N, C-alpha and C positions, 0 to 999 in steps of 0.2 A: 099294201104299199104300192100297188101297181097303178100306173097311169097310162092311158092310151095316147097321151100327147108327148111329143118330143122324146121318143124312145131312141136311145143309142143303139148301135148294133149290139145284139146280144150274141156274141160269137159262139156261145153255147159250149165252151169248154167247161164252164161253171166251176168245177173243181175236179181234181183227179181222183174220183172215187175208185176207178179201176187201176190207173197207173199210179199206184200208191206205194211205190217201192214194194211191189207185190211179192217179189222174191224174198222179202224179209218176214213174211207171214208164216207162222207155224201153228200147229194145233196142240192144245193141251188136253191130253187124255184124262177123262174124269177119274179113272182109277189112279193114275199117276198123280193127279192133284191131291188125292187123299194121302198118298205116300209122301208128297212134299210137306204136308202139314205135320206128319208124324216124324219123318226123318230129316226135315229141313234141307232136302236136296231137290234141286230143280231138275225135272226131267221133261223133255219136250220131244215131239215127233214132227218132223217135217212132213207136210201134206203135199200131195201131188195133184189133188183135185179141189176145186173151189166152186161153190154154188152161189151165183148172183141172182137177184130177183129184179124184174122190171114189170111194169104194168102198162096197159094201153099201147102195146106193141103194134106197129104198122108194117115196117120193112127194115131190114138190116142194111139196106143200101144207104150210105151216109149222105148222099146227094138228094135223096128223095124222102127220107124220114122227117117227120115232124115231132118226133119223140126225143126230148133232151137226153134221157138216159141211154137211148140207143147211140146218140152221138158221143156220150162219155165212154161207153163200151167200145165204140168204134176207134177210139184212140189206141186200143191194143192191136187193131187190125190194119187200119189205114193211117197214112202219115201225110203231113203237109210239107210245103216247101220250106216254111219257117215255123218254128215253134217257140214256146215261151218257157223261161225257167221259173223258179218259185217266187222270184221278185218281179216277174213280168218283163224281163229283158228278152229281146229277140235273140234266138240262136238258130243256127243252120240245122236243117233236117235233111230233106231231099235236095235242097238247093245248096250249092257250094259257094255261090256268089249272088248277090242281089245289088245291082248298081243303078242309082238314079241318074239317068243320062240327060234328062231335062225335067221341067216341072210336070210334064205329062207322059213321060216314058221311062220304063225300067227294063233293064236287061238282066235276065236270070239264067245262070248256068246250073245245070244239075249234074249229079254224079251218076253216069250210066253204068258204073260198076255195081250200083245198088239194084237189087233184083226184085221182081214181082215174086209172089209166093209160088208160082209155077216154074221159076227159074229164068224167065225171060227178062231182058234188060229194061230198065226205066229209060224212056226216051223223051225228047222234047215234045213230040207229038202228043204224049200223054197229058202234058200241061195244057196244051191248046184244047184238047178234047174235053178235059175237065171244066175249064173255064167256059167253053161253048155250052156245055150242059147247064152250068150255073146261070148263064145268060138267058136260058129259057125260062127262068123265073119260077121254077117249081121246088126250089130248095131253100131251107133256112139260110144257107150260105149265099144265096143269090145277091143279097145286099152287098156282100164283100166285093163283088165285081160289077156293081151297078154302073160305075163310071168307066168301065173298060169298053173301049170301042173296037179293039182288035187285038189279036195275039198272032205275032209273026214267028214262024219257026225259022231261025237263022241257020242252024245246023243241028246235028243229032242230039246235042246236049245244051242248046241255047235257044231261048225264046225272048222276044221283045214284046212287052205289054204296053199298049197305048191307051191313054185315058182321055176322056172328053174334057176334063178340067183337072186342075191340081187337087189332090187329095192329101191333106197333111198326114204324115206317118202312114202312107199307103202300105208300107211293108207289113204292118200289123193286120192288113186284110188278107195276107197270103198264108193264112193259118188254116185254110180249108183242106180237107182230105183230097188226095190225088187218086184217080182211078185210071186203069189202063185202056188205051184207045183200041189196040188190036183185039183185045178180049171181047169187045162189043161190036166188032166189025160185022156188018150185015144184019145187025139187030136194032130194034127200036129200044133205045136205052130205057125209056120210061115204062115200057111194058115187059122188058126182058125178065125171064124167070131164072137167069143164071145167078148162081151164088157169087156175090161180089168178091173181088180179090184185091188185096192190098200189098204193102211192103213191110208191115209191122211185125211185132214180136210174136203175134198169134195169127193163125189163119182159121177160117171157118171150116169145120169138118162136116157139120150137118145142120140142117134147119128143118124143123117141123112145127106143128101148130102150138106146141107147148114148150119146146126146148130148142136152144141153139147151143151147139157144142163147139168150143174153140180148142184147137190143139196148138201146142208150142211150135213156133216156126224155127226149126233147127238151123235154117240157113239165113236167119235174120242178120242183116248187115251190122247191127250195133250190138250183137251178142257179147262181144268182148267187154263192153262197158257195163251192161246190165244182163245178168244171167239168172233168170227166174227159176225157182225150184218148182213152180206150179206148172205141171205138164198139161193139165186139162182144166178148162173153165166151162162149167155148165150154166148157161143163162136160162133161168126158169121164167116163163112168160105167164102173166096173169092178166085177165081182162080188166080188172079193177084193182085199185090200190088196196082196198079192204081185203081182197083175197091174198095179196102179197103179205100184208101184215099178219094175217092168220097163219099163213104158211111159215112165216118167220118164227112165230110163237111156237109152232109145232116142231121146229127144228129142221125144216126142209130147205131153208135158205140160210146161207152164212152171212151175207152182207148185202146192203142196199143203201141208196141215198134218198133223202127226202128234204123238202123245205117245210114240211108240216110242223108247225109250232105246237100243235096239240097232240103230238105223237103218243104221249103217255096214255091218253084216253084209249088208244087202240092196242098198244103192246105192253102197257104197264111200265114198271120202273126197274124190274130185275131181270136177270138172265141175258143182258146184253151190255155192250159198251158203246158210248156215243162220242164221236169226234166232231168238233164244230169248225167251220170255215166261214170266212166273210163272204157274203153273197154279192150279187151285182145290182140289187134293187136299192137305190139311194133316194131317200126322201129328204126334201129340204124346203125352207121358206124362201120364196122369191120376193124380194123387197123392191117395190117400184121406186127407182132412184130419181124419177121425175116428179114424184109426189112432193107437195109443198113441205111436208114434215120430213119424209124419209130421204129427201135429197141431202139432208145433213148427216154426214157420216158419224158424228158423235151419237146421234139418235140410234142409228143402225148398230153401232158397237154396243151401246147401252142395252139394246134389246138382246143382243147376243149374250152379253154377260148375265142377263137376267133369266136366261132359260137353262134350267138344269136338265140336260138331255138324259142323264142316267135316271132321273125321276120318271121321265116319259117311258124309257125302256122298261123300267121295273113295273110301273103302275099300269101302263097300257098294254105292253107286250110281254109281261111276265118274264122279262130278261131273255126272251127268245129272239132278240135282235141286238145289234151293236150300236152304241152311240157313235155317230159319225160326223166329222167336221168338213170334209172336203172330198171331191169326187175321186181323188187318187189315194185316199187313206186306207185302201184295201191291201196294203203292203207293197204298193208299187215303188220301185227303187228311186223314182224321181220325187217322192214325197219325203223330204229330209229336213224340213223346217222344224227343228226340235221344239221351238217355243211358239209354234203356230197356233196351237189350241188356246183360244181365249179363256175357255173354261167357265164354270159357273161362279160368278163373283158379284153378287148384288150390291155390295158396298162400292166396288169399282164402277158399276153402272151408274150409281148415284153421283159418284165423284166426277165422272166424265161429263155428265149433264151439268152439274154445278160449275165445273171449270169452264164450260162453254156458254155460260150465261143463262142457263135454265134454272128456274126456281120452282120448288115444290110449294105450291100455295093454293089454298082452297081445294084441297084434295086432287090437285092435278099439277103436272109439270107444264110450266108456261114460260114464255120469253117474249119480251117486247122488242119489236123490230119495226122501224119506219112508222112509229106512233101507233103500232097495232100489236095487240097481244095475241100470240099464237099458243095454242094448247096442244099437247100431244094426245090426240085421240085418233085411234087407228082401227080400221076395219080389216078383219082376218077372214078371207074367203076359203070355203071348204066345200067339197062335194058331199052333199047330204046322203048319198047312197053308199059312201065309204065309211062304214061304222067305226073302223079303227082310227081313221083320220079325224072323224068327228070327236072321238075321245081325246086325240092329240090336241085338237083345237081348244077344247075345254081346259085341258091341262095347261096349255100355253097361256090362255087367257087368265087363268088363276095365278100362275106364276108372275106374269107381267103386271097384273093388278096389285100384287103385293109390293111391287116397286113403286107403284103410283101411276102406271100407264092406264089410260082408258081404252079398253078393247071391246069391240063389237064383233061378234061372229056372224058372218053372212053365209047361210046355208043355201046352196043352189043345186039344181038338178044336173044330171049328166050333160045334157045339151047346153045348159047355161054355163056350166063349168068350162066346157070346151070353147065356147064363144068368148068367155071372159079371158081365158088363157091366150087365145089367138089374137084378141084385140088388146091384150095387156091392160084391161080395164079393172084394175084392183090396186089396193094399197099393199097388202101382204096376202099371199096365197100359198097354201100347202100343195106341193106338187112333187113329182119324182120322175126318175128315169132308170132305165137299165144301163148301167155303166158298160162301156166298151173296154177292151184291153188297150185299145188305142189311147195314148195319153193326151190326145188333142183336147184342148179346153175351149175351143171356139164357141161351142154351144152355150157354155156357161158365162163366158167373159167377153167375147168379141161382139162387134156390132150386130144388133138384132137379137141379143139375149133377152130372156124373159124379164130381166130387171130394168130394162131401159138404161143400163149402166154403160158408161163410156169412159175409158181411161187410156190416154194416148200411150203411156209407158207400157201398160199391159198389152195394148195392141201391137206395139213394137216388138215386145218380147215374143208374143205368140207368132208373129210374122217371122222372127229369127229362128225359133226352135225347130220349125218344120224342116229346116235345111241344115241342121247341125248334126254331124256324125260323131263328134268327139263326146264321149260319155261324160267326162268330168265337166266339160263346158256346158253340156246339156243340163247337168245337175245344178250348176251354178245359176243358170238362167231360170230354171224352175224354182229355185230357192228365192230368187228375186221376185218372181211372179207371185209366189205363195205369200211372201212377206207383205207385198202390196195388198193382196187380197184380204189378209187378216186386218190390215190397217184400215181398209175401205169397207169391208164386210157388205158387199152388195147382195149376197144371199147367205143364209145360215143353214149349214148342214144339220140334220137331225139324227138320222139313224139309217142303217142298212141291214138287210135281212141276213139270216144265218142259213147255211147249208149243213145238213147233218149226215154223217156217214155212220150207219148203224151196223154193228157187227156182233155176231155171236160171242159171248164172253169166253168161249173156248179158243177163239182165235187171238193170237198175240202178234205183235209186230207193229211197226210204225206206219201210220197213214199220213201221207203228205200230199200237197198240191202238186200238180204236174201240168 
């Protein structure tokens, strides 16, 4: 599903594998499970230690690692200025206030009563230090501060962030982990051998070549709201994912995450529980709205009604991804248009075409305009090196031809694919992005989008929402925008990937996003 073109920021929270209401997890003793069966009495033992597995470990430093799972684990140790709830609303973490003072400046106040794990106070200089390190460009999070030109320390608990240009919903960029300035004083941050320190619910106790041990931070500032029963987390390091799978099967690992849709081939089907979450990889069809045929929205809507996304998900992906309609349909609180999904309705597709003057004649849909007969014949472009998307293209071709559309699949090389995307020289193309948590839709719908689509009403709404603080008003504006989108259908969402949390069946408790 991955494409190297038009990637959104992948802020790499992915899913809260570790911050999963960890305090709710308990261990079912095998002997007691037998007793449960005979006496019908539930007995559980709270565990104090948990074993997590990761592969391809590089460094535990969250500003230097390139390992997504290290960043997930890092949520237990390090904290951001702002974080997200389960519906992707922003909430305060280390910041007590974030004010947009102009299109290109933000003033942020922090709570210096919040302490680093050595007991020292969080200070504004720590924010400046962290952003300066990110500006060096060696972090996955560096994209978050790409437009930051300077950070001014106004006082002990206040900083001002200046941008080179306006960034819609910039607050969502402030979700990177903060590290302490004084801790690294006199050190080269990029080569320092110091064990990183954070402000989170756990602190790093030890690091060696095969294990990282986390201990509960008894002085954590948020302990009153979340008090975990897990005292120690052992992170077991494996050089390859296959080693992790084998270790899990042998009972040496309690829990891990993966996006591997062929997981059963490696660990089987028994002895574990699997929890699924919507991932950030979103594939869709970009429809060139300047094309002679596709400029007609009735044709675009008819195409959408003619595609059974669940069929694609089951036949191509073996149900290991989710049918997806819109970039925000990963449970974002702004996606509330209940009737938004056009759904699979081939009869409605034919009706839309007929109602708009198209006739199915001589095995094709055609329409006479300006003394000229136009037929719906469309080329679908796909990267020939992406085997899954090739299968998707064939599936879509088959579905659309059942309605009467003439579809030609154009298979191109990697380099041709990138050129075609950049020049927008296609009728329909299968592409995809990594969704950001940022709800900005400029990439999809504003001027310069892949579809050559332009709608003044949508442009106006997108221009308005970036400056709206009122949540209810913001929801209303997005509802208007999404309604227009489904009426115009400039692109067609297809599916998004799944993230799996795999846990030993002896572990019980709720696993949630964080």
